C-alpha positions as CSV (number, residue, x, y, z in Angstrom):
1,M,62.6,-0.5,24.0
2,I,61.1,-1.9,20.9
3,R,62.5,-5.2,19.4
4,I,61.4,-6.2,16.1
5,E,61.8,-9.7,14.6
6,N,61.1,-10.8,10.9
7,L,58.3,-8.8,10.5
8,R,56.3,-9.3,7.4
9,K,53.0,-7.2,6.1
10,E,51.2,-8.5,2.9
11,Y,48.2,-6.6,1.3
12,P,46.5,-8.4,-1.5
13,D,48.3,-6.6,-4.3
14,T,51.4,-5.7,-2.7
15,T,54.0,-6.7,0.3
16,P,55.7,-3.4,1.5
17,L,57.5,-5.2,4.4
18,T,59.0,-8.6,3.7
19,D,61.6,-8.9,6.7
20,V,62.2,-6.2,9.1
21,S,64.4,-7.1,12.3
22,V,65.7,-4.1,14.2
23,T,66.2,-3.0,17.6
24,I,64.8,0.6,18.7
25,N,66.7,1.9,21.9
26,D,65.0,3.9,24.8
27,G,65.3,7.5,23.7
28,D,65.9,7.2,19.9
29,V,64.8,9.7,17.5
30,I,64.6,8.1,14.4
31,S,63.5,9.6,11.2
32,I,62.2,7.0,8.6
33,I,62.8,8.0,5.1
34,G,62.8,6.5,1.4
35,P,60.9,6.3,-2.0
36,S,57.0,6.2,-1.8
37,G,55.6,2.7,-1.5
38,T,58.5,1.4,0.5
39,G,56.5,0.7,3.6
40,K,57.4,3.7,5.9
41,S,53.7,4.3,7.3
42,T,53.1,0.7,7.3
43,L,56.0,0.1,9.4
44,I,54.9,2.5,12.5
45,R,51.5,1.2,12.0
46,C,52.4,-2.1,12.3
47,I,54.3,-1.1,15.3
48,N,51.5,0.7,16.9
49,L,49.2,-2.4,15.9
50,L,46.9,-0.3,13.8
51,E,48.0,-2.6,11.0
52,K,48.3,-6.3,11.9
53,P,51.6,-7.8,10.9
54,T,51.4,-10.8,8.5
55,S,54.0,-12.6,10.4
56,G,56.8,-11.7,12.8
57,R,57.0,-10.3,16.1
58,I,57.0,-6.9,17.9
59,F,58.2,-6.5,21.7
60,L,57.8,-3.4,23.8
61,D,60.3,-3.9,26.7
62,D,59.9,-7.4,27.6
63,T,56.3,-7.9,26.1
64,E,55.2,-9.2,22.9
65,I,52.7,-7.1,21.8
66,T,51.8,-9.3,18.7
67,D,50.8,-11.9,21.0
68,P,47.2,-12.7,20.4
69,G,46.5,-12.3,24.3
70,C,48.5,-8.9,24.7
71,D,46.1,-6.2,26.1
72,L,46.1,-3.4,23.0
73,Q,44.6,-1.0,25.3
74,E,47.9,-1.3,27.7
75,V,50.1,-1.0,24.3
76,H,48.3,2.1,23.3
77,K,49.0,3.8,26.7
78,K,52.5,3.5,26.2
79,M,52.7,4.3,22.5
80,G,51.2,7.4,21.2
81,M,50.6,8.2,17.4
82,V,50.0,11.4,15.6
83,F,48.8,11.2,11.9
84,Q,49.0,13.3,9.0
85,S,45.3,14.1,8.8
86,F,45.1,15.3,12.6
87,N,42.2,13.2,13.5
88,L,40.6,15.9,15.9
89,F,36.8,15.3,16.9
90,G,34.9,18.1,15.5
91,H,32.1,18.0,18.0
92,M,34.6,19.0,20.8
93,T,36.8,22.0,21.6
94,V,40.5,21.9,21.6
95,V,41.0,21.4,25.1
96,E,37.9,18.4,25.3
97,N,39.9,16.8,22.4
98,I,43.1,16.6,24.6
99,M,41.2,15.8,27.7
100,A,39.1,13.1,26.1
101,P,41.9,10.2,26.0
102,A,43.3,10.8,29.4
103,M,39.8,10.7,31.0
104,D,38.6,7.6,28.9
105,I,41.9,5.6,28.6
106,L,44.0,6.7,31.7
107,G,40.8,7.3,34.0
108,K,41.8,10.9,35.1
109,D,38.9,13.0,36.5
110,A,37.9,16.0,34.4
111,Q,39.9,18.8,36.5
112,E,43.0,16.7,36.4
113,A,42.7,16.1,32.6
114,Y,41.9,19.6,31.9
115,D,44.8,21.0,34.0
116,E,47.2,18.8,32.0
117,A,45.6,19.6,28.7
118,M,46.1,23.4,29.5
119,R,49.6,22.9,30.3
120,L,50.2,21.0,27.1
121,L,48.4,23.4,25.1
122,Q,50.7,26.2,26.7
123,R,53.7,24.1,25.4
124,V,52.6,23.9,21.9
125,G,51.5,27.4,21.6
126,L,48.0,27.0,21.7
127,Y,46.9,28.0,25.2
128,D,44.6,30.8,23.6
129,K,42.9,28.3,21.3
130,A,41.6,25.9,24.1
131,M,37.8,26.8,23.7
132,S,38.1,26.9,19.8
133,W,36.6,24.3,17.7
134,P,38.8,22.4,15.2
135,D,37.4,23.8,12.3
136,E,38.4,27.3,13.5
137,L,42.1,26.1,13.5
138,S,44.6,26.4,10.6
139,G,46.3,23.2,9.5
140,G,49.5,24.0,11.6
141,Q,47.1,24.6,14.9
142,K,45.4,21.2,14.2
143,Q,48.5,19.2,14.0
144,R,49.8,21.1,17.3
145,A,46.6,20.1,18.9
146,A,46.9,16.5,17.7
147,I,50.5,16.2,19.1
148,A,49.3,17.8,22.5
149,R,46.3,15.0,22.6
150,T,49.2,12.4,22.1
151,L,51.3,13.9,24.8
152,A,48.3,13.9,27.3
153,M,48.7,9.9,27.4
154,D,52.4,10.4,28.4
155,P,53.5,7.7,26.2
156,D,56.8,6.2,26.3
157,V,56.9,6.1,22.7
158,I,55.6,8.5,20.0
159,L,55.1,7.7,16.4
160,L,54.4,10.3,13.8
161,D,53.3,9.6,10.3
162,E,54.1,12.5,7.9
163,P,53.0,14.9,10.3
164,T,53.6,18.0,8.1
165,S,52.7,16.5,4.7
166,A,49.1,18.0,4.7
167,L,50.2,21.2,5.8
168,D,50.5,24.3,3.7
169,P,54.4,25.2,3.6
170,T,54.0,28.4,5.6
171,M,52.7,26.2,8.3
172,V,55.5,23.4,8.3
173,G,58.1,25.3,10.4
174,E,55.5,25.8,13.5
175,V,54.8,22.0,13.7
176,Q,58.6,21.1,13.2
177,A,59.5,23.6,16.2
178,V,57.1,21.7,18.4
179,I,58.3,18.1,17.5
180,R,62.1,19.5,17.8
181,D,61.0,20.1,21.6
182,L,59.7,16.8,21.8
183,A,62.9,15.4,20.5
184,S,65.0,16.9,23.5
185,S,62.5,15.3,26.0
186,G,64.2,11.9,26.1
187,K,61.1,10.3,24.7
188,T,61.4,7.5,22.3
189,M,60.2,8.8,18.7
190,M,59.8,7.5,15.2
191,I,58.9,9.9,12.5
192,V,58.0,9.1,9.0
193,T,59.1,12.2,6.9
194,H,60.1,13.4,3.3
195,E,61.6,16.6,4.9
196,M,65.4,15.6,4.6
197,S,66.8,18.7,6.4
198,F,64.1,18.4,9.2
199,A,65.3,14.5,9.5
200,R,68.9,15.5,9.6
201,A,68.5,17.9,12.4
202,I,66.1,16.3,14.6
203,S,67.4,12.5,14.7
204,N,70.1,10.5,16.2
205,R,69.2,7.5,13.9
206,I,67.8,7.5,10.2
207,F,66.2,4.5,8.6
208,F,66.1,4.5,5.0
209,L,63.5,1.9,3.7
210,D,63.5,0.0,0.3
211,E,63.7,-3.5,-1.0
212,G,61.2,-4.7,1.7
213,G,62.7,-3.4,4.8
214,I,65.2,-1.2,6.5
215,Y,67.9,-1.0,3.6
216,D,70.1,1.1,5.6
217,D,70.3,2.2,9.3
218,G,72.7,5.0,10.4
219,T,73.4,8.3,12.0
220,P,72.3,11.4,10.2
221,E,76.0,12.0,9.1
222,E,76.3,8.2,8.1
223,I,73.3,8.7,6.0
224,F,73.5,12.1,4.6
225,D,77.1,13.0,4.4
226,N,78.6,9.6,3.7
227,P,76.2,7.2,2.4
228,Q,77.8,3.7,1.6
229,K,74.9,1.9,0.0
230,E,73.9,2.9,-3.7
231,K,70.3,3.5,-3.1
232,T,70.7,5.3,-0.2
233,R,73.4,7.7,-1.9
234,R,70.7,8.4,-5.1
235,F,68.0,9.2,-2.6
236,V,69.5,11.7,-0.1
237,R,71.2,13.4,-3.0
238,G,68.0,13.4,-5.1
239,L,69.5,11.6,-7.9
240,K,67.3,10.3,-10.8
241,V,68.7,7.2,-12.5
242,I,68.3,5.1,-15.4
243,E,70.2,1.8,-16.1
244,I,70.8,0.3,-19.3
245,D,72.5,-3.1,-20.1
246,I,74.2,-3.9,-23.5
247,D,75.1,-7.4,-24.3
248,S,74.9,-7.6,-28.3
249,K,76.5,-5.4,-31.0
250,T,73.5,-5.5,-32.5
251,Y,71.4,-3.9,-29.5
252,D,68.4,-1.8,-30.4
253,Y,70.3,1.5,-30.7
254,L,67.5,3.7,-31.4
255,G,65.2,2.1,-28.7
256,T,67.9,2.9,-26.2
257,Q,68.4,6.7,-27.3
258,T,64.5,6.8,-27.0
259,L,64.6,5.6,-23.4
260,I,67.2,8.2,-22.6
261,E,65.2,10.7,-24.3
262,D,62.1,9.8,-22.3
263,Y,64.2,9.5,-19.0
264,C,65.3,13.2,-19.7
265,V,61.9,14.5,-20.3
266,R,60.3,12.8,-17.3
267,N,62.9,14.2,-14.9
268,Q,62.7,17.7,-16.5
269,V,66.4,17.5,-17.2
270,P,67.6,21.0,-19.0
271,Y,67.8,20.8,-22.7
272,S,71.5,21.3,-23.0
273,L,72.2,18.8,-20.5
274,A,70.1,16.3,-22.4
275,K,71.8,17.0,-25.4
276,H,75.2,16.2,-23.6
277,I,73.8,12.8,-22.1
278,H,72.6,11.7,-25.6
279,L,76.0,12.7,-27.0
280,A,78.0,11.0,-24.5
281,F,76.1,7.7,-24.8
282,E,77.0,7.9,-28.6
283,E,80.7,8.6,-28.4
284,A,81.6,7.0,-25.0
285,V,79.3,4.0,-25.0
286,H,78.3,3.2,-28.6
287,Q,81.6,4.3,-30.7
288,C,84.1,3.6,-27.8
289,I,83.1,0.5,-26.2
290,V,80.3,-1.4,-28.2
291,S,81.6,-0.8,-31.5
292,T,85.0,-1.9,-30.7
293,M,84.2,-5.2,-28.9
294,D,83.1,-8.4,-30.4
295,K,81.1,-9.5,-27.5
296,P,80.3,-6.0,-25.7
297,R,78.9,-6.5,-22.0
298,V,78.0,-3.1,-20.6
299,H,76.0,-1.8,-17.7
300,L,75.5,2.0,-17.6
301,S,73.8,4.2,-15.1
302,I,72.8,7.8,-15.9
303,E,72.3,9.9,-12.6
304,Y,70.8,13.3,-12.9
305,S,70.8,15.7,-9.8
306,Q,67.9,18.0,-9.9
307,E,69.4,19.9,-7.1
308,K,72.4,20.5,-8.7
309,E,71.3,20.2,-12.4
310,N,74.4,17.9,-13.6
311,A,74.6,14.4,-14.6
312,A,77.1,11.5,-14.2
313,F,77.8,8.3,-16.2
314,V,78.7,5.2,-14.4
315,L,79.8,2.6,-16.9
316,D,81.1,-0.9,-15.9
317,Y,81.9,-3.2,-19.0
318,G,83.6,-6.3,-19.6
319,G,86.6,-7.3,-21.8
320,Q,90.3,-6.4,-21.4
321,P,91.7,-3.2,-19.8
322,F,90.1,-0.4,-21.9
323,D,90.1,3.3,-20.8
324,V,88.0,5.2,-23.2
325,F,89.8,8.6,-22.5
326,K,93.3,7.1,-23.4
327,D,92.4,4.0,-25.7
328,G,89.1,5.1,-27.3
329,D,88.6,6.4,-30.9
330,E,90.4,9.9,-31.1
331,I,87.6,11.8,-32.5
332,S,85.0,10.6,-30.0
333,V,87.5,11.4,-27.0
334,S,88.0,15.0,-28.5
335,I,84.1,15.4,-28.6
336,L,83.8,14.0,-25.0
337,K,86.4,16.1,-23.7
338,K,84.4,19.2,-24.5
339,I,81.4,18.0,-22.4
340,V,82.9,16.0,-19.7
341,S,84.8,16.7,-16.4
342,D,86.3,14.7,-13.6
343,E,86.7,11.4,-15.6
344,K,87.9,8.4,-13.4
345,Y,88.9,4.7,-14.6
346,S,89.9,1.6,-12.8
347,W,90.4,-1.8,-13.7
348,D,89.6,-4.9,-11.4
349,D,90.3,-8.4,-12.8
350,S,88.3,-9.9,-10.1
351,K,85.0,-8.5,-11.1
352,E,82.9,-9.9,-14.2
353,Y,82.9,-6.4,-15.6
354,G,86.5,-5.2,-14.9
355,N,86.3,-1.9,-16.5
356,N,84.9,1.0,-14.4
357,L,84.7,4.6,-15.8
358,E,82.9,7.3,-14.4
359,F,82.4,11.1,-15.4
360,A,80.5,14.1,-14.8
361,L,79.0,16.1,-17.9
362,Y,78.7,20.0,-18.1
363,Q,75.6,21.4,-18.8
364,K,77.0,23.9,-21.1
C-alpha cells in the first residue's frame, strides 16, 4: 500500500502539485490522466523519489520513504519505473540490460539473472532478441525490453510514465498488450497515459489531475461514463471550452465576437458550426438577455466536441425568471430554433445566477 499525505512539489517557475493526499491499495491498477502540465509525471516521479517532494510525506506499506534516513536502494527494489524514453544501455545486449539490475541491486549470480531474463523476454515476446543490441530494436521492442528489465527486479509496485508516447502508432498495440498482461498479475501499477480507451480497459481506478492535485478519483465507469465534476467531463469528452462573463450593457461586443472567432479558429471548429456559434451568441445572449436587462449578469460556456463536431451553450444569468425560448424576442427565437436542439431551461432562486439555459447547435 502507498499512502501520500499533503504532497507538494514546486519548481522555480511552477508548482504542478500543491496538495495531494491519497491511498493506493495493493493490486490497484491506476491510470493517471489530465491536461498537459498538471503534474502527472511529476506525481509518479515523486512517488519513486526521482523527484524530491517540496513537502509532504509518502509511505510504502508502513515505511515513510520521504524520511531523510530512508534507504532509497531498498525503496527502488520494491518500486520499478518504466520511462517513455526506454533508458536502455546501448553498450549492453538486450539480455544484459535485463540482467544488470538483478545482479547489481538484488545480488543474483549471472546464471540466475540470465535464466530470469530469458524467461521475461519470452513473456514480452522478445526471446529471439536476447543477443541484439538496443539500436537494432524498434521503438516498441525497446519499450518491451524496458518493461522486462523492470520486472527483473520483481517489484511490488510498477510505475509507467507515458509508456507509449514515444512510439510510432503502429507499435503502440504491442506495448499495451504487455501492460495488459501485467495488469492481470496482481501487481500494483500506476500508469501515466493519454490513451483514454487504454486507461479505461486496463484500470480499476482513474486519477484525473488538475488544480494542483487529484481533481477526481473514480472507477473507469464513474470517470468516463458518468463524470460528475465539470473539468473531468470536459476532458474525457474532448470538449474545448471558452468561458465569457458579461456584467454590463456596454460590454465590448466586438471584442467578445473576436474572442469567439479566435476560439473557433484555434480549435478548428467547422465553418458552418462556427457561424452558428456566432449567431447563437448574437441572438440568445446579446439580443434576448443582455439587451433586455438593466444590469445584466451573464456567464456563458461554449463547449465544442472535436470528436462529435457539435457545440453546446451553457448560460447562467441573473435577474427574474426568463426563459429565452419562451420569453425572448420573437425574431431572435425564430432564428435560434432553426439552429438549436435540445434546449433546457431551469430556475433556482437560491443561486446568484438563478437562470440556467443549455442548448446544442446544429452544424448545418
